[in-house]
N, C-alpha and C positions, 0 to 999 in steps of 0.2 A: 457660218458667219465669220471668219477666223481674216478676211480681212476688213472687216468694221476700223473705222475711224475711231483711236482709244483719245480721253480726255486727262491732263495733266492728273487728276486725280486716280483716275486706271491705271498711267503707266509709272505712275508714285508704287501703287501698291502692286505691278506685275515685277517691277526691281528690285522693290524690298528699299526704298526711299523713303524719306519724308518729301511730301509737295514745295517745301522747301528749297530745297536739292535741286528739283527740277529746274526750278523759276530760275536758281542762281548757273545752272546749265544752261536755260535760257537766255537770259539776261550776257553769258559768256557768248553764246553762239553755238555751243559746240557740240546739242543736241541734235539731229536730224528731226525739224519741228513743222507745222503745215497756221501760218496766220488762219484763223477762218471767221471773218469779223470779228470781234473781241476776242477769239477762243483760241488755242491753241492745241496742234490736234497732232495724234503721232501714228504712223505706221508699226506694226509691230515689227516686224518684216526688218524696217529700215531701222532701227531701233536696237533690233538684237545682231544683225550686220555692226552698228556703231560700236555697242558693246565688246565681240567677239575684234575687232578692231584697236582694243585699247581705247577705247573714247574715251570709256567711263573712269579712267583711272583718274586717282590724282598727280595732280601734276607733281608736287613732293616723290609720291612712289616713284614716278618715271624715269625722278632723276635720281634714284636709289640706285637706280638696277643699272 
């Protein structure tokens, strides 16, 4: 069941960040997500690709590189 949709809490736990961080990324529209009714849902493979492409890096970190 690897292809199930993950909730905000699930994806925060998976990435090792707080839910507030996930909501910040959602408000900036930088994390791949899908809205289902009132809920945000995530596909693990899409989020993995986003992380690999440096999508999760802080803007300040990117500027320092």
